[in-house]
C-alpha positions in Angstrom: 8.2 21.0 -11.7 9.9 20.6 -8.0 8.8 19.4 -5.0 9.0 21.0 -2.1 12.3 21.9 -0.5 12.1 20.7 3.4 14.7 22.7 5.1 15.3 25.9 8.4 11.9 26.8 9.0 10.1 25.7 7.1 11.2 22.0 8.2 11.1 23.3 11.8 7.1 24.7 11.0 5.9 20.8 9.3 7.5 18.7 12.0 5.3 21.7 15.3 2.3 20.3 12.5 3.1 17.2 12.4 2.9 16.9 16.4 0.3 18.9 16.5 -1.9 16.1 13.8 -0.2 13.6 16.2 -1.9 15.2 19.5 -5.4 15.3 17.4 -6.5 13.1 14.8 -9.0 15.8 13.6 -6.9 19.1 13.1 -5.6 19.8 10.2 -2.9 22.6 10.0 -0.6 23.9 6.4 2.6 25.8 6.4 2.6 27.9 3.2 6.3 29.3 2.3 7.1 31.7 -0.6 9.8 32.4 -2.9 11.1 29.4 -0.3 11.8 32.6 1.6 12.0 31.4 5.0 11.2 35.4 6.3 7.8 34.6 4.1 6.4 31.4 6.4 3.1 30.6 7.6 1.3 28.5 9.7 -2.5 27.6 9.9 -4.5 25.4 11.2 -8.6 24.6 11.0 -10.9 25.6 13.8 -11.9 23.0 16.0 -15.5 21.6 15.2 -18.1 23.6 16.6 -16.3 26.6 15.7 -17.3 28.9 12.3 -15.5 31.3 11.8 -11.7 32.1 12.0 -11.4 36.4 13.7 -12.9 38.6 10.5 -12.9 36.0 8.2 -15.7 33.4 8.5 -13.5 30.6 7.7 -12.8 27.2 9.2 -10.5 25.2 7.2 -7.2 25.6 7.4 -7.4 26.9 3.7 -10.5 28.7 3.7 -7.6 30.9 6.8 -4.8 31.1 4.1 -7.3 32.6 1.0 -8.9 34.5 3.7 -4.9 36.5 5.3 -3.8 35.9 1.7 -3.9 40.0 1.6 -1.8 40.1 5.1 0.1 37.6 3.7 0.9 40.2 0.5 1.2 43.3 3.2 3.9 41.3 4.6 5.4 40.9 2.1 5.9 45.3 0.5 2.5 44.3 -1.7 4.8 42.1 -3.9 2.9 38.7 -4.5 5.0 36.0 -4.3 6.8 34.2 -7.5 6.9 30.6 -5.8 4.3 29.3 -3.5 5.3 25.9 -0.9 2.2 24.6 0.5 2.0 21.8 2.5 -1.1 19.7 3.6 -1.2 17.4 6.6 -3.9 16.1 4.6 -5.2 16.8 1.1 -8.0 19.4 0.3 -11.4 18.8 1.4 -14.4 17.7 -1.8 -17.1 18.8 -0.4 -16.6 19.2 3.2 -16.6 23.5 3.5 -19.4 25.5 2.2 -19.8 27.7 -0.9 -18.3 31.1 0.6 -17.6 34.2 1.0 -14.6 35.9 1.6 -11.9 37.1 0.4 -13.9 39.6 -2.2 -15.4 37.2 -4.1 -17.4 33.4 -4.2 -15.7 30.1 -3.5 -16.9 27.3 -4.2 -18.1 24.0 -1.8 -14.7 21.4 -1.6 -11.1 23.0 0.1 -9.4 21.4 -3.6 -11.8 24.1 -5.3 -11.1 27.2 -3.6 -7.5 26.3 -2.9 -7.8 25.6 -7.2 -9.4 28.8 -7.3 -6.9 30.4 -5.5 -4.1 29.4 -7.7 -5.7 30.1 -11.2 -6.1 33.8 -9.5 -2.9 34.2 -8.1 0.0 35.7 -10.7 2.3 32.6 -9.1 3.9 30.9 -11.2 5.4 28.1 -9.6 2.7 26.5 -7.0 4.7 23.5 -4.7 1.3 22.0 -2.5 2.0 18.3 -1.7 -0.5 16.6 1.9 1.2 14.1 4.3 -1.8 11.9 3.8 -4.9 12.1 2.2 -8.4 13.4 3.8 -10.4 11.0 5.4 -7.7 8.4 5.2 -7.2 6.9 8.2 -11.1 5.8 7.8 -11.0 4.9 4.2 -9.2 6.1 1.4 -12.5 7.2 -1.4 -12.9 8.4 -5.1 -14.1 11.4 -3.0 -9.9 12.2 -1.9 -7.9 11.5 -5.2 -11.2 13.4 -7.2 -9.9 17.1 -4.8 -6.1 16.0 -5.7 -7.6 15.4 -9.5 -9.2 18.9 -9.7 -5.7 20.5 -10.2 -4.7 18.2 -13.3 -4.3 20.3 -16.2 -3.1 23.6 -13.8 0.7 23.9 -15.4 1.8 25.9 -12.5 0.3 23.7 -9.9 2.4 20.9 -8.6 -0.3 18.6 -6.5 1.0 15.9 -4.3 1.5 13.4 -1.9 3.9 13.4 -0.2 5.5 10.4 -0.1 5.6 9.9 -3.7 8.8 12.0 -4.5 10.6 12.6 -0.1 11.7 9.7 2.0 10.8 9.9 6.2 
């Protein structure tokens, strides 16, 4: 698998979410790009505590918002699914903090790691590059759940999930 290429508008979007998270440590944000094309780039944030849904979506975590909005992204890409998906998260997906949900026409298991795994398996993209800047709850502790959430992707040949610092400088 290939690592995420941090360049152009993708780099700028990552800088923006990194700054936002520095100002609000409870915020989890992601940047997604399709087919290494900066015109197919989206930024999503988790919602503040006390808000339970994105408008019309029923999701509160950034990964859930991505799932809810996926069909809209396909529409923006002339109805085409991507071949390559790059996702940079400010924190690794949670293991069980987000509840099971009915959204995007289906049932989604608890935890953003399970939801993201389900999305990867359901979509035709054959190259998923998913990295995160820090482990979930790293500022408190890195526990078995943080590692377990990442381990959910083990054995999925089309998904490469890794900690940014393991492959990139800076």
